[in-house]
N, C-alpha and C positions, 0 to 999 in steps of 0.2 A: 315271307309270303309272298304269295302273285298278287300284283292289282288288276284288279276287275280289265283295266284296258289290255294287260298282257296276260288274261288266263292260258294257263295249260291242263293239258288233259293229265289225269289220274288214272294210275293204269294199275292193276291185279292182275297177277299170274294166277288164275285157278289152277291149282292141284288134283286132279281127279283121277284115280287110278292109274290106268298107262294110257287115258286120254278120255277126252270126254264122250264119243260117239262109243256105244253100247258094244258096237262089234270093233273098238280098236285093237283088242287084244288080238285080232285074226289079221288085222293090216301089214302087208309084207314088212314095213319100214318098224315096226313098233317094237321096243322091247318087252316082250311080255313075262319075260321073267324077271323085270326089273322092281317091281313092286314088293318084291321080298328083300331086294338089296340096297345097302344105305348108299350106293353108289350113283345110284339111279336118283333119289330124291336131294343128292348131293349137286349131282350134274342141272338139274331143274332148277336151283336154288342159283346156283352160280351163272347160268346162262341168263336169268331174269332178273338178276342182279347186273349182269354185264349190260342187259338193254336199258337199266337204270329205272327199270319198275319202280313202284311205289310198295307193293306189298307181295308176298306171297298169299295166298287165300287156300284153305284147307278144309273142306266140307267135313260132314261126322254123319253116322248113323248109330246109333246102338244096336243093331240087332243086323242078323244076316234076313235081309227082305227075301222070303220065297214062297208067295202068295198063290203063284197060278204054276208052281212047281217045275219051272224053270230055269231061272236064275241060277242056280247054285250050279247044274250041269252045265250051263252055256255063257254063262257072264262071270264078268269079274266081282265078286261081293267081298273081297277082301278089303277092311278100312283100317289104315294105321291109325294108333293112337294121338291124336293130335298134340298134345301135349310135349308128348315124350319127343316126339317126332319134330317139333319146330323148337325145341331144347337143343337137339343133336344140329341142328340146322344154324342156328345161331351160332357155334361153334365154328362154321366153315363158309360164314359169309360176315361181312362188316356193315353194310348201309341197308341192307333190305327190310322193309316191315314184314312181319310175321304174323299171321291172321289163323286164330284156330277157332272153329265152330264147337263149341261145349251148351247142351240144354240147358235149360233151366226148367224142366218135367222133371229130371231125373239126375240134380246135383244138390248138392247142398252151397248155398252163398258164401260161408266161411271155405270151404275146402277151393273153391272156384277162384275167391280171391286172392287168396296164399299160393294157387296155382299161376294165375297170370299177371302177379306182381313179383312172381319169383322170375318168370320167364324175361319179365320187363326190366329188372334188374341186371339178369345174366347177357340178357343180349343190349344193354345199353342203352334205350329207351325204345324199344322196334315192337312191345307187343300191341296185339288187338284182338279183343274179344267180340265173335260174331253169336248175337244172342238170337237162338231160337227157342221154339215150342216143340216138342216132340210132338207127331202126328199119326204114328201105325203104331196099331194095335200088336203087331209083334216088338216093338220097344218096350211096350209096358210089361207084356209076359217074361221080362227078364227083369223086372223091378217090381217080383212079386207083387205083380195088379192084373186083374183080370182084360179091362178096358184102359185105353189112356182117356183123361179127363176131359170132358167139354171144349170145346173152342174158346170160350169167353172164357171158362175159368183157368184156363192153362194161360194165356193172356193176363187174366189178374196175379196170379201169381209169379209169370215174368216180370209186371211193373214191379212187384214188390221185392222180388228176388234181384231186381238192377240196382234197387234206391238202396237196398241191405248190402251188396258189393263193390258199388262206388263210396260208401260212407266207410265203409272198412278201408279200403286204398287211400282214403283222408286221415284215417284215426290218427296215423302220427303228419303232424306239421313237419313241413321239409325242414324246418332246424332244430326238431326236436334230439338226434343226436350230438351229445356234448365231448364226448370222450375226451375229457380232461382227466391225463391220467393223475396230474398231482393232486387235483381234489377227490377225486374217487367217484368223479360222476361220470356216468357211461347216459345216460338222456335224461332229461326234464319231465319231469314227472305230467309238468303243467300242458305241456306240450303233445301226450298221448291219452287219446279220449276213448271211453267207454262208449259204445254206441247206446247199450240198453235197448236195443230195439224189441218190440213187441208187437206182432203183426198178425193180419188174420192166415197165415203161412209157417212164418218162422219168429222164432224168439231167438237172438243175437247180443250176447252181450259186448264182445269183442274188447279191445281194441285187436288189431291184425299183430300177428307177430313177427311181422316184416314192416320196416320203417317206406315212407313214403318213396316210389319209384321214379326214374329217370324223369318220365313222362309227367310226371303228377298222379295220371291214370293211364292205364291202358287205353288204348283206341278204341270205343264203343260201336260195333256194328249190326247191323239189324237187317234180315230179308224177310221180304215180305210185303205182297201190297193189299191185303183183305181193308176193310174202315177200321179194324180194329189193330192190324200190323201199322199203318199210316200211323194210328196215333202215338203208339208207342213207340217209333220211332222219331216222330216229330219232339215227346217229350225228353226223347233217352239219347237217342241214336246220334252219331257224326259223319257215320257212311252210312249207307242204305244202298244193298245189292237187291237187283231188281231185274223183271224180265218183261219186255216188251216186242212186239213185232212191227207195229206201225210207228212213226213218227208223231204222229197225232194223239195216240195214246202214252208216249212217251212222256210228251211236251205236259199232258193233262196231269199226270202222275207226279212230274217235277214240280208244276206250279200249287198244286195242291197239298203236296209235302211241305215247300218249303214257306207257305201260307198257313200250314199248322202250325211249323218252327214257330213263326213269328206269335202266331197266337197264344203258344206256351211260353212267352218271353224270351224269344232265342232270335238271333239276328239270323237270316238267309244262308250265309256264308259259313253258319255252325254247324252244316249239317250238307253232305255231298251225295251225291245221287251218283251210282254206277251199275248201268244195267248190264247184263252180262250178254255177249258178242262168240259165237260159233264162227272162226275166218279160216274158210278153205282159202290155199292163198296156191298161185298156179303161174309159169308165166305168160301164160293166155288166159281170159275168162273159160277158155274152153277147156282146157289143161285143167282148172280148178273145178270143172262141173265135173270133169271126168274121176279125177280123184275122188269128190265126193258118192259118185256112184259105182266106183270099186268097194267105197267103205259101205255102203248102203245092201252091196250086193252081197256082204257075209253075215247080213242080218236073218236069223231063222224068223217065219212066222211069227214061230211062239212065242219068241222073246217080244217082238214087236208089240204083239197084242196083251201080253202082261205086262209091257211096260203103258202101254194106252190106259188099260182097266185098269192100272192101280192110280193113274193121273187122275183117271174121272169115276172113280169111285164104284165103278160098274162090272162087273163080268162080262165083257164082251164074247165071250166063246161060244161060239154057234153060228153068231151073226154072220151074215156074208160079208168077207173082207172089201168086195168092190161095190157097197152098197153104205147109204149112210149109217150115220150114228142112231140108236135108238134115243126113247125119249132118257133125257137125265133127269135125278134128280137136281130141286130146287137147292140153289147155293146154303140156303139157311140150313140147310138139310143133311150138310157135307162137313165131317167131323175131324176131318185128315186137313192137306192143303188145303185152303179154301183159293189164296190167290192164284194158283198153276191148274185147279180146275176151272176157273172164272177163264184163263189165258189160254187154257188148250181148248174147252169149250166154245168161247168165242171167236178161235180163230178156224174150226170144223166149220161155224154157221156164217160166217163172215166170206168166205173162202171156197163154201159149197163142197169140202172133201168128202172123198169115201173112209171108210176105216181103214183101209191099207194108205189113201197118200195121210191121210192122221197120222197114221203110225209110224211112218218114217220120219215122219217130221218129229216126232218126241222121240225116236232111237237116235237122231242125230245130234240133235243141239239141245232137246230135252225139254223144249219150250223156250229157249231163249230165242235169239233172230238168230240165222245163218247170215254171212255174206259172203262173195265169192268173188276173184279175179287176181288180178296180177296186184303187187304191193301198193300201186298207183291209186287202181281201184280202191282198195280194200280203204285206203288212209282217206278216200274222197267220203268214203260212206263213213267213217268217222268222223271226220270233220263236220259231214253235213249234220250230225245229229248234233255234234258239241255245239256248232255254231247257231244252232235253230233252238235254245232252249229247252233240250232235252234230256240232256245229262251236263257233270261236270267231269266224267270220264267211264272208262267203261272196266269191267272185270274178263278179261281176256280167257277165253275157253277153248284151250288147241285141240283140234281133234282127237290127234292122237300124239305121243308123246315116244322118244323125245324131238322127232322134227319139227312136231306143229308149235312149239315153242320156239328153237330156232330158226325156224325159218319168217315168224314174227318177227323175233329180236334181230336180226341179218337182214332183211329185205322191207320189213314195214316201217321198224322205227326209224330210220335211218331218212323215209319219206316224211315220218311226220317231225323228227327235227330239220329237215330242211325248209318245213314251213313255219317254223317257229312256235311249232303245236305243243312240241315233249322236251323235258329238260335234255342236256346233252353231260351234265352231271348231277351231283346229289348236292341240293342247295343245303343242306345240314348233316346232321347223325342220326335225330330221331324219323320215327315214321310220322309224327305230327310237325317235323318241318316238313318232310315230302308232301304234305297233304295241304299243308297251311293251314293247320289247325292249333290256336291256342292252345297253353298248358294251365287248364284249370286249376283256379285257388282251392285250394282246401276249404270246405264247408265249416269247419270247426273255426277255422280262423275266420272266415266270416264272419260267422254265428259272434264270435268275441269281438271286432273290431265293430259289429252293429249294437252289441250290449253297451260297448265302451263309450259311441256315441249316443 
């Protein structure tokens, strides 16, 4: 593990469609058909591994989102199923971590625990689960529901869901398998535990029908910056993906989550904060800004307006694009993504943005921070946040693929390595090794030890 005096950046490669910019599929250098081809994903994963990234991060949505009737026609709405895709990528990579988003709202703990445990086994200890709660009615409609549950209720379910999943991952102790051919004993039944969990949302007997995986448990990631989301992260997460525009906001979030973790009996280094960054790289800063301008020129106004409307939970159709935002609902009235609503609305107020200006901020980095410049300038901006107590690393969001990731790996990574901020080789074989996270002890073994004492 890295010592505090020799902290190094943690980096995730965020795989999203053919790039994070909503118009990336129209960009001249983008492989617009790649989202349907295994070679596209293989190249992404191997490029990230060549750059010694900690992990690949794959987001997910359980619906085609076309609320304002523009997305299907003008944007990429295809979403590969995360576990299937990462299982494939486990076979064409050797070290890089494999993180998948799976919602606690429309899954069951037993299935999810089994899928991620299997991925951890097959990959040799490289799996991570990004815990999210679904926030769209479109998703509810695909699971026999009229509306998704209220925000607080979703997080109550998520908290119990995570507890059940981690218990299932622990249900086989590390040395439960004996495999003694002479005696005919395959596993020690005293080291395989039923949960007999009965809670508000779930009743799960257990045990899991897979032994404990190489990492003990897959790494648990959480995304979200609402007060409820921060508390869930402080209690359960080992990595937090978040979005902030200013250094001061990021520093405040960093301190508050670390303090919450300590208040919940954890050490500050037990949880890593990794905000999303949208890097636009050029030989000069001017070239980088021209590159982004070209991407923005491909955005149809109707697409940008629908994205902004979705982020703010307000239909902005009919409002003047060059005028201010209308009155927005109060945060407590929002039953979707509260942290994204807060981030985008704060950005508009802080910078006095018109609807058009705000729209283009959302279509590029989708609410995350955009940084421009040469590889040296990009590294400067990453180092500033890292050294100023704003983060432990970043989730890198290439504007377009495959070129956006290739540029970061070939141009920015060497600069970070030259500064001693990033590894030149992997230190271990598992994702926990990469992130400097300890292997958790089985809660059942710990409970037995406590009872004996």
